[in-house]
N, C-alpha and C positions, 0 to 999 in steps of 0.2 A: 460492515457498512457499504461495500460495493453492492451486497444483496438487498441492499435499503434503496438501491437506486442512485447511489451518491457517484458521481464522476470521479476521476482520479484528482483533480484538482481540489475539489471539496474535502477527499479523503485525506490528502496531504496537510490540507490547511486545519482541519479537525485534530489530526495526530499532533501537529507542531503546538497547536493551542492545548492540547492536553500535556504536552510537554515529553511526549514519546519521541525516542531518538532512534536512529538507525543503529545498527549493530557498530557501526564505525563512530558513533557518538555524534552524528550529523542530523540537522533537520531533513524532513522529508520533501520531496519534488514530485510531482505529478509522475515524471517518468520512473522514479524509484518506486513508487506506489504499483505504476503498470507493470514493471518488471517482476516484482515479488508477486502479483496477483497470477501473471502469465507462468512463472515457474511453478506456483502452488498448482495451477490447473494442469501443467504437462505431468506433474508430480502424481495428483489424483488419478489421472485417465491411465497411467501405468498400472496403479493398483486395482 
């Protein structure tokens, strides 16, 4: 979704509309989407 140009707020909204929950069973917020994508980017750069 981020690759499609969606911002963190829209990604969080779409995930929540789809019924996707975080690992802790909570709704997504823009900050949680940002954190996940940031960690993924760091991990991908190390590989």
